[in-house]
N, C-alpha and C positions, 0 to 999 in steps of 0.2 A: 457449452460453458465450462470451463474445468476453473480450480480451486484449489489451494493449500493453505493450513492456518503455518505461520512462521512466529520466525522470535527475532524482533532487532537484536543485533549486534553494534552495531557501532559502523563508524564512517570510514573511508579511507581511500586513497585514487589508483587506479589503472592505468593502464594502458591500451587503446583497445586495437583492432586490427592494423589500423592505419598507422599508427605512432603516437594518435592524439592521447593528453591526459584525459584521462575521465574523474572526477568524482563521485564516487557510487555508496550503495549503503548496504553491508552486508545481512541477509537475513539467513537465520537457521532454519531453511524450510522440508526437513526432510528428520527420521520418515513422519508421514502422515500414515495411520492405519483405518483400511476401510472398516466402520463399526456396524452398517447397513444401509443396506441398500430398500428405499422405497418406489412402489410402485401405486399409480393411479387406480390399479385396483383392486389391493389391500389398503393402502393408506389414504388414498382420492387425490394424490399428487407426485411427481417421480422428484428423488432426491439422494443426494448420498451423504451420510451422515459419516465426517473424521472427527477421529483424534490423535492428538499427536500432546508429547511430550509425557514423559512417563513418573508416576505418583507409586507411594504407598499404598495398596489397597486399603489400610486404617487408618487412612486418613479420608476416605471418601465415606461418603454417607453409603447406608444401604439400598436404598431405590437403587442407585449410580451403581454401585458394585455390580448388583444383581442385574441390571440392566448391560455393563462390559461385560460379565461373566457369560451373557448368553449370548454374544455377538462378540464373539472370538476371545477374549480371556483378556486384553488388552487393559491395560490400567493409566488412566491417563487425565492429566489436568484440565486441557481443552479441549471440546467437542463443538464441531457447527454442522451446518447441515448448509450443502451447496443444492440449489435446485435445477433439475436438467442440466445433469455433469454428462457431457458429451461422451468423456472415455467410458468403453466397457469394463467393469470390476466388477470384482468380488467380496465379501464380506473376508476378514482377515488379511486380504491383500495389502503391502505396503502398498503406497506413491511417495517419491519424492521429487526435486526439483527439475527432473528430466519430463517432466509435463511440458516446459519449458524451454522453448531454445533461442541462444541469442539473438535478438533482431527483434522476438516478441515485444508484445505492450500490456503494460498489468495494469491493473489496478490496487492500491495499498489501503486497507481501512483499519483502524486504530485508533488508540484514544490518543488524546493530544497532552503533553506536561501539565500538569496542574499544576497553579500559579496562588493558589489559595484567596485570600479577599484581598481587592484592588481595588483602587480609584479609580475613575474617570479617564488621569491623563496616562496610567499605563495599559488601562481594557481596553483603552474606545480611541487613545491618541488625542485626549481633546487638548488645545493650547493653553487651556491655565487663565487668572488671571495674569492682570500687569504686574512688573515688578518695581514699578514706584509710583508717584504723585498719592501717597496715600491709601492705597491699594493694598492692606494690613491683613493678613488672614485669609486672604485671597488667592493666593498662588495657584493653587490645586485643585480647586471648587467646581464643580457644575454652571454653578450658574441660574438661571431662571430655568424651572423644569416646569412652568404648566402658565396659564392665563387666570387671572382671578374670576374677575365675571363672568366667562365662556371659556372652554365648558366649568372650569369650577373644580377640576379634579386633575390627576396626572394622568394623561393617556398609556394604555397598555403599552409595553414596548419602550419606554423613553429610557434614551442610554443611562446607567444609574453604577453605584459602585455595585460589587457582588462580586461571587465566585468568580476565577475566571480559570478555565483550559478545563480539563478535563473533560470535554469531550468528543464525541465521537464524529472522526472526520475520515476521508476517502479524498485520495490526492491520484488522478487520473491521469493516463497516456505514460506511464514512467515504463521506459525502454530497458529488460534485461541484456547487459553486458555481456556476464556471463556464466553459465553452468557447470556449479562443482557437485558432479550424482556422486562422486565417493564419497565427500563430506559434508552433500547434504546445504547446500550455499547455493543461493542465489546471490548475482551481484546485481543491483539496477540502479538506474542511472538516478543521479539529485536524491530527496531527503522523501522522508516518507514520515507518516504522524508518531509521536510517542519517542520515551526516552529509550533507553539500551536496558535487551530484557524484557520489554513490553511486549507482550503478544501480538502479531498484525494477524489480518486477512489477504491475501494474494490471490486473486481473481483474473481471471482473462478480461483484458478491458476492455467492456461495452460498445468503448465507440470506436476501436482499432482492433477488431479481433486475429485471430489467425488469417484468417485468409487475407484480409490487408495487409497485414504484416508479413506476408508470403510474398504478396504483390509489388510491397514496397523494396523486400530483399530481392525480388526478382527486376526491379528497374537498376534500382542499385547495382548488380551485378555489369547488367547490360550498360549501363553508363558507362562501368569503370573499362568493361570489355572493348567498346569501341573508343574512349578516350587513349588505351593503349594501341590497339591500332590507329587511330590517325599520329600518335608518337612516334610506332614504326616505319608508317609511309614517309610522313616527314624526314626523319632519319636516313630512309633509302634515299630518298632524295635528294638530302644533302649528300650525301655519298658519290651520286650519279652526279653531280655538277663536279665534282672534285676530279 
């Protein structure tokens, strides 16, 4: 399992190798600094601690500043641990988006956009009350929320007005379209959680790991080769008839 800390920059469209127009999200995924490598013998588990996005030392707490000075001296805003990191890394090493290649699948983890306090129509897509026949004042209300005689109280989890958004969400199985190692950019097909400049965790997809992605790439390459050979044979056959 490999992963990086990134920052969502926005969305755009690019052409893939076959000339298809693809909507992508641009993620700044480098450089990531390896701060600490934890081992089962010393720490009880295996993990790699990464840091991302430079920060002024005076804006960090003293305990965090001491930790960063002890492990490489890179002062960063974001720190995350990735357990069972499959790449061999050392403290102080820089990692970038070249951990992934086009065709890999990743999971994007982030906080959704905050929408503030919202009613049930916007929060849960309730239909609301009628617009006519004397239904005054009930256009966007939820209606009944419980029974009176039994159980006599509102059940837990009932959909009610409240704070909407700003929740941790994971979007799985997003395809990597392009990798720009020089600029530290990942172009990922589709949308990811959060607003622009929000931080993300980009990790290897749990349901489609690198082995499955490589098998998919080989199958696509084999299908393309077979299609080209078939076209060449059909072309040669047409010339022979002439």
